[in-house]
C-alpha positions, 0 to 999 in steps of 0.5 A, spaced: 494 508 849 492 501 852 494 494 849 487 490 848 486 484 853 482 480 848 485 472 849 484 470 842 488 476 839 496 474 839 500 478 844 503 485 842 496 486 838 494 493 838 487 495 834 488 500 828 490 506 830 492 504 838 499 502 837 504 506 841 507 512 838 514 510 834 513 503 834 511 498 828 505 493 829 509 486 828 503 484 824 503 490 819 505 488 812 504 480 813 500 476 808 493 473 810 493 466 811 488 465 806 489 469 799 483 473 797 480 470 790 482 474 784 478 480 783 474 480 776 472 487 773 465 489 775 460 488 769 460 494 764 468 495 765 473 494 760 477 488 762 484 487 760 482 481 756 476 484 752 471 480 755 466 475 752 466 475 744 460 474 740 462 473 733 459 480 729 459 484 736 463 488 740 465 484 747 460 486 752 465 491 756 466 495 750 459 496 747 458 503 750 455 508 745 461 512 745 465 506 742 460 505 737 460 512 735 467 512 735 467 506 730 463 509 725 467 516 725 466 519 718 459 517 717 453 521 716 448 521 722 442 524 725 442 525 732 436 526 736 437 530 743 432 533 748 434 539 753 429 539 759 427 546 762 429 549 755 424 555 753 427 556 746 427 548 744 426 542 748 428 537 743 433 538 737 436 534 731 443 535 729 445 532 722 452 531 721 459 527 720 461 524 726 468 527 728 469 524 735 466 521 740 468 521 748 465 518 754 461 524 755 461 528 748 460 527 741 463 532 736 459 532 729 461 537 723 455 539 718 458 538 711 453 543 708 454 549 713 461 547 716 459 548 723 461 543 728 457 541 734 459 539 741 454 535 744 454 532 751 452 525 751 447 526 757 442 530 752 443 524 746 436 520 745 438 516 739 442 516 733 440 514 726 445 512 721 443 512 713 448 506 712 450 500 715 453 501 722 460 498 724 459 494 731 466 491 731 473 493 731 477 492 724 482 487 724 486 485 718 482 480 714 475 481 718 469 485 716 464 487 721 457 491 719 451 491 722 445 491 717 438 489 719 435 484 715 
């Protein structure tokens, strides 16, 4: 493998993957002359500090459906779903108490039948609550409910 002949590159510089076998590039592991700016998490990803706080609302990074459902664990809801290409039923409504919510699923229990439903979030269209929605994590001394006027 040949050494580069570019006069702008320092002596002993080898393009990536062209270093002679058994030798280490002298520039490997060196710090760049100008450090990169600090990285910010992309929009919609929970940051370590929790993002922008608006009184009475979840930080933007935490206002996902699964977080809102998790905050309302134990409440009775109606979940409206649609299932494409299903000949038996295209749309179905589930009524039950929220037991758990994950990134890709919702678990409801029907208090009348005792059945439990594991519903993939991809099928959830919307959820109706019969009481105010908790939309903020509860900390000592705070009350956070969303109830339209």
